[in-house]
mmCIF file of the C-alpha atoms, coordinates in Angstrom:
data_MODEL
# 
_entry.id   MODEL 
# 
loop_
_atom_site.group_PDB 
_atom_site.id 
_atom_site.type_symbol 
_atom_site.label_atom_id 
_atom_site.label_alt_id 
_atom_site.label_comp_id 
_atom_site.label_asym_id 
_atom_site.label_entity_id 
_atom_site.label_seq_id 
_atom_site.pdbx_PDB_ins_code 
_atom_site.Cartn_x 
_atom_site.Cartn_y 
_atom_site.Cartn_z 
_atom_site.occupancy 
_atom_site.B_iso_or_equiv 
_atom_site.pdbx_formal_charge 
_atom_site.auth_seq_id 
_atom_site.auth_comp_id 
_atom_site.auth_asym_id 
_atom_site.auth_atom_id 
_atom_site.pdbx_PDB_model_num 
ATOM 1   C CA . UNK A 1 1   ? 34.518 -50.434 -0.713 1.00 0.00 ? 1   UNK A CA 1 
ATOM 2   C CA . UNK A 1 2   ? 35.720 -46.804 -0.525 1.00 0.00 ? 2   UNK A CA 1 
ATOM 3   C CA . UNK A 1 3   ? 32.846 -44.519 -1.367 1.00 0.00 ? 3   UNK A CA 1 
ATOM 4   C CA . UNK A 1 4   ? 32.010 -40.835 -1.479 1.00 0.00 ? 4   UNK A CA 1 
ATOM 5   C CA . UNK A 1 5   ? 30.750 -39.444 1.791  1.00 0.00 ? 5   UNK A CA 1 
ATOM 6   C CA . UNK A 1 6   ? 28.731 -36.353 2.632  1.00 0.00 ? 6   UNK A CA 1 
ATOM 7   C CA . UNK A 1 7   ? 31.019 -33.702 4.074  1.00 0.00 ? 7   UNK A CA 1 
ATOM 8   C CA . UNK A 1 8   ? 30.323 -30.373 5.700  1.00 0.00 ? 8   UNK A CA 1 
ATOM 9   C CA . UNK A 1 9   ? 31.154 -27.291 3.650  1.00 0.00 ? 9   UNK A CA 1 
ATOM 10  C CA . UNK A 1 10  ? 34.634 -26.758 5.177  1.00 0.00 ? 10  UNK A CA 1 
ATOM 11  C CA . UNK A 1 11  ? 35.453 -30.464 5.770  1.00 0.00 ? 11  UNK A CA 1 
ATOM 12  C CA . UNK A 1 12  ? 37.808 -32.584 3.640  1.00 0.00 ? 12  UNK A CA 1 
ATOM 13  C CA . UNK A 1 13  ? 39.109 -36.178 3.687  1.00 0.00 ? 13  UNK A CA 1 
ATOM 14  C CA . UNK A 1 14  ? 42.737 -36.558 4.792  1.00 0.00 ? 14  UNK A CA 1 
ATOM 15  C CA . UNK A 1 15  ? 43.024 -40.362 4.536  1.00 0.00 ? 15  UNK A CA 1 
ATOM 16  C CA . UNK A 1 16  ? 40.878 -43.511 4.369  1.00 0.00 ? 16  UNK A CA 1 
ATOM 17  C CA . UNK A 1 17  ? 41.083 -47.242 5.044  1.00 0.00 ? 17  UNK A CA 1 
ATOM 18  C CA . UNK A 1 18  ? 38.883 -50.204 4.239  1.00 0.00 ? 18  UNK A CA 1 
ATOM 19  C CA . UNK A 1 19  ? 39.169 -53.183 6.549  1.00 0.00 ? 19  UNK A CA 1 
ATOM 20  C CA . UNK A 1 20  ? 38.259 -54.774 9.861  1.00 0.00 ? 20  UNK A CA 1 
ATOM 21  C CA . UNK A 1 21  ? 37.513 -52.218 12.582 1.00 0.00 ? 21  UNK A CA 1 
ATOM 22  C CA . UNK A 1 22  ? 36.978 -52.847 16.282 1.00 0.00 ? 22  UNK A CA 1 
ATOM 23  C CA . UNK A 1 23  ? 35.054 -49.941 17.804 1.00 0.00 ? 23  UNK A CA 1 
ATOM 24  C CA . UNK A 1 24  ? 34.513 -49.273 21.495 1.00 0.00 ? 24  UNK A CA 1 
ATOM 25  C CA . UNK A 1 25  ? 32.025 -46.506 22.250 1.00 0.00 ? 25  UNK A CA 1 
ATOM 26  C CA . UNK A 1 26  ? 30.368 -47.877 25.377 1.00 0.00 ? 26  UNK A CA 1 
ATOM 27  C CA . UNK A 1 27  ? 30.246 -51.390 23.981 1.00 0.00 ? 27  UNK A CA 1 
ATOM 28  C CA . UNK A 1 28  ? 32.620 -53.317 21.757 1.00 0.00 ? 28  UNK A CA 1 
ATOM 29  C CA . UNK A 1 29  ? 31.661 -53.987 18.129 1.00 0.00 ? 29  UNK A CA 1 
ATOM 30  C CA . UNK A 1 30  ? 33.592 -55.324 15.141 1.00 0.00 ? 30  UNK A CA 1 
ATOM 31  C CA . UNK A 1 31  ? 32.789 -54.160 11.598 1.00 0.00 ? 31  UNK A CA 1 
ATOM 32  C CA . UNK A 1 32  ? 34.175 -54.546 8.096  1.00 0.00 ? 32  UNK A CA 1 
ATOM 33  C CA . UNK A 1 33  ? 33.908 -51.160 6.468  1.00 0.00 ? 33  UNK A CA 1 
ATOM 34  C CA . UNK A 1 34  ? 35.450 -47.820 5.576  1.00 0.00 ? 34  UNK A CA 1 
ATOM 35  C CA . UNK A 1 35  ? 37.213 -45.524 8.038  1.00 0.00 ? 35  UNK A CA 1 
ATOM 36  C CA . UNK A 1 36  ? 37.689 -41.913 6.945  1.00 0.00 ? 36  UNK A CA 1 
ATOM 37  C CA . UNK A 1 37  ? 39.903 -39.343 8.632  1.00 0.00 ? 37  UNK A CA 1 
ATOM 38  C CA . UNK A 1 38  ? 38.529 -35.896 7.810  1.00 0.00 ? 38  UNK A CA 1 
ATOM 39  C CA . UNK A 1 39  ? 39.534 -32.470 9.019  1.00 0.00 ? 39  UNK A CA 1 
ATOM 40  C CA . UNK A 1 40  ? 36.725 -32.692 11.626 1.00 0.00 ? 40  UNK A CA 1 
ATOM 41  C CA . UNK A 1 41  ? 36.110 -36.328 12.564 1.00 0.00 ? 41  UNK A CA 1 
ATOM 42  C CA . UNK A 1 42  ? 36.709 -40.041 12.227 1.00 0.00 ? 42  UNK A CA 1 
ATOM 43  C CA . UNK A 1 43  ? 33.828 -41.404 10.131 1.00 0.00 ? 43  UNK A CA 1 
ATOM 44  C CA . UNK A 1 44  ? 32.938 -45.122 9.920  1.00 0.00 ? 44  UNK A CA 1 
ATOM 45  C CA . UNK A 1 45  ? 30.662 -46.708 7.294  1.00 0.00 ? 45  UNK A CA 1 
ATOM 46  C CA . UNK A 1 46  ? 29.869 -50.434 7.183  1.00 0.00 ? 46  UNK A CA 1 
ATOM 47  C CA . UNK A 1 47  ? 27.313 -52.167 4.974  1.00 0.00 ? 47  UNK A CA 1 
ATOM 48  C CA . UNK A 1 48  ? 28.305 -55.758 5.741  1.00 0.00 ? 48  UNK A CA 1 
ATOM 49  C CA . UNK A 1 49  ? 25.866 -57.702 7.960  1.00 0.00 ? 49  UNK A CA 1 
ATOM 50  C CA . UNK A 1 50  ? 24.361 -54.499 9.401  1.00 0.00 ? 50  UNK A CA 1 
ATOM 51  C CA . UNK A 1 51  ? 24.360 -50.976 8.048  1.00 0.00 ? 51  UNK A CA 1 
ATOM 52  C CA . UNK A 1 52  ? 26.208 -48.564 10.318 1.00 0.00 ? 52  UNK A CA 1 
ATOM 53  C CA . UNK A 1 53  ? 27.423 -44.987 10.063 1.00 0.00 ? 53  UNK A CA 1 
ATOM 54  C CA . UNK A 1 54  ? 29.219 -43.353 12.993 1.00 0.00 ? 54  UNK A CA 1 
ATOM 55  C CA . UNK A 1 55  ? 31.024 -40.059 13.397 1.00 0.00 ? 55  UNK A CA 1 
ATOM 56  C CA . UNK A 1 56  ? 33.568 -39.330 16.116 1.00 0.00 ? 56  UNK A CA 1 
ATOM 57  C CA . UNK A 1 57  ? 33.938 -35.526 16.130 1.00 0.00 ? 57  UNK A CA 1 
ATOM 58  C CA . UNK A 1 58  ? 37.186 -33.882 17.218 1.00 0.00 ? 58  UNK A CA 1 
ATOM 59  C CA . UNK A 1 59  ? 35.641 -30.796 18.851 1.00 0.00 ? 59  UNK A CA 1 
ATOM 60  C CA . UNK A 1 60  ? 37.176 -30.358 22.320 1.00 0.00 ? 60  UNK A CA 1 
ATOM 61  C CA . UNK A 1 61  ? 37.908 -34.095 22.575 1.00 0.00 ? 61  UNK A CA 1 
ATOM 62  C CA . UNK A 1 62  ? 41.231 -35.699 23.410 1.00 0.00 ? 62  UNK A CA 1 
ATOM 63  C CA . UNK A 1 63  ? 42.814 -37.254 20.333 1.00 0.00 ? 63  UNK A CA 1 
ATOM 64  C CA . UNK A 1 64  ? 45.536 -39.868 20.733 1.00 0.00 ? 64  UNK A CA 1 
ATOM 65  C CA . UNK A 1 65  ? 46.909 -43.003 19.123 1.00 0.00 ? 65  UNK A CA 1 
ATOM 66  C CA . UNK A 1 66  ? 48.155 -46.213 20.750 1.00 0.00 ? 66  UNK A CA 1 
ATOM 67  C CA . UNK A 1 67  ? 49.644 -48.695 18.252 1.00 0.00 ? 67  UNK A CA 1 
ATOM 68  C CA . UNK A 1 68  ? 46.731 -49.217 15.824 1.00 0.00 ? 68  UNK A CA 1 
ATOM 69  C CA . UNK A 1 69  ? 44.068 -47.757 18.157 1.00 0.00 ? 69  UNK A CA 1 
ATOM 70  C CA . UNK A 1 70  ? 42.759 -44.255 17.452 1.00 0.00 ? 70  UNK A CA 1 
ATOM 71  C CA . UNK A 1 71  ? 41.226 -42.499 20.459 1.00 0.00 ? 71  UNK A CA 1 
ATOM 72  C CA . UNK A 1 72  ? 38.761 -39.605 20.289 1.00 0.00 ? 72  UNK A CA 1 
ATOM 73  C CA . UNK A 1 73  ? 37.480 -38.626 23.723 1.00 0.00 ? 73  UNK A CA 1 
ATOM 74  C CA . UNK A 1 74  ? 35.931 -41.723 25.308 1.00 0.00 ? 74  UNK A CA 1 
ATOM 75  C CA . UNK A 1 75  ? 35.733 -43.593 21.985 1.00 0.00 ? 75  UNK A CA 1 
ATOM 76  C CA . UNK A 1 76  ? 38.371 -45.845 20.433 1.00 0.00 ? 76  UNK A CA 1 
ATOM 77  C CA . UNK A 1 77  ? 38.750 -47.495 17.038 1.00 0.00 ? 77  UNK A CA 1 
ATOM 78  C CA . UNK A 1 78  ? 41.261 -50.304 16.600 1.00 0.00 ? 78  UNK A CA 1 
ATOM 79  C CA . UNK A 1 79  ? 42.177 -51.217 13.042 1.00 0.00 ? 79  UNK A CA 1 
ATOM 80  C CA . UNK A 1 80  ? 42.729 -54.983 13.076 1.00 0.00 ? 80  UNK A CA 1 
ATOM 81  C CA . UNK A 1 81  ? 43.406 -55.421 9.380  1.00 0.00 ? 81  UNK A CA 1 
ATOM 82  C CA . UNK A 1 82  ? 43.325 -53.021 6.475  1.00 0.00 ? 82  UNK A CA 1 
ATOM 83  C CA . UNK A 1 83  ? 42.107 -54.329 3.122  1.00 0.00 ? 83  UNK A CA 1 
ATOM 84  C CA . UNK A 1 84  ? 42.885 -51.131 1.223  1.00 0.00 ? 84  UNK A CA 1 
ATOM 85  C CA . UNK A 1 85  ? 44.742 -48.024 2.297  1.00 0.00 ? 85  UNK A CA 1 
ATOM 86  C CA . UNK A 1 86  ? 47.942 -47.553 4.273  1.00 0.00 ? 86  UNK A CA 1 
ATOM 87  C CA . UNK A 1 87  ? 47.497 -47.951 8.033  1.00 0.00 ? 87  UNK A CA 1 
ATOM 88  C CA . UNK A 1 88  ? 50.900 -46.331 8.818  1.00 0.00 ? 88  UNK A CA 1 
ATOM 89  C CA . UNK A 1 89  ? 50.003 -43.322 6.606  1.00 0.00 ? 89  UNK A CA 1 
ATOM 90  C CA . UNK A 1 90  ? 46.537 -43.074 8.182  1.00 0.00 ? 90  UNK A CA 1 
ATOM 91  C CA . UNK A 1 91  ? 48.023 -43.082 11.702 1.00 0.00 ? 91  UNK A CA 1 
ATOM 92  C CA . UNK A 1 92  ? 50.657 -40.461 10.736 1.00 0.00 ? 92  UNK A CA 1 
ATOM 93  C CA . UNK A 1 93  ? 47.920 -38.244 9.257  1.00 0.00 ? 93  UNK A CA 1 
ATOM 94  C CA . UNK A 1 94  ? 45.876 -38.645 12.466 1.00 0.00 ? 94  UNK A CA 1 
ATOM 95  C CA . UNK A 1 95  ? 48.895 -37.747 14.626 1.00 0.00 ? 95  UNK A CA 1 
ATOM 96  C CA . UNK A 1 96  ? 49.811 -34.770 12.400 1.00 0.00 ? 96  UNK A CA 1 
ATOM 97  C CA . UNK A 1 97  ? 46.245 -33.505 12.436 1.00 0.00 ? 97  UNK A CA 1 
ATOM 98  C CA . UNK A 1 98  ? 46.196 -33.830 16.234 1.00 0.00 ? 98  UNK A CA 1 
ATOM 99  C CA . UNK A 1 99  ? 49.465 -31.855 16.546 1.00 0.00 ? 99  UNK A CA 1 
ATOM 100 C CA . UNK A 1 100 ? 48.051 -29.033 14.398 1.00 0.00 ? 100 UNK A CA 1 
ATOM 101 C CA . UNK A 1 101 ? 44.865 -28.532 16.442 1.00 0.00 ? 101 UNK A CA 1 
# 
């Protein structure tokens, strides 16, 4: 399901996963789709059941990780199951990116 995404001029993809994602951004939703870690955001695309695209930008937001939950400001994404991609690598890339900002 991994696909090309539109990136800003100075943005690049650090890692990606395809799988089951539980997203809390005011309400809880579960999607099967792609999760991209870029140099500027977490980006979610799902085309199963409903089409959804969401960006969680890193600008001046707290970034943290708890087990398999990625936190950006008030938003959280829990990866329940990854179909493709390495969840441990994705989490390490997220933590490394956070340490460098």
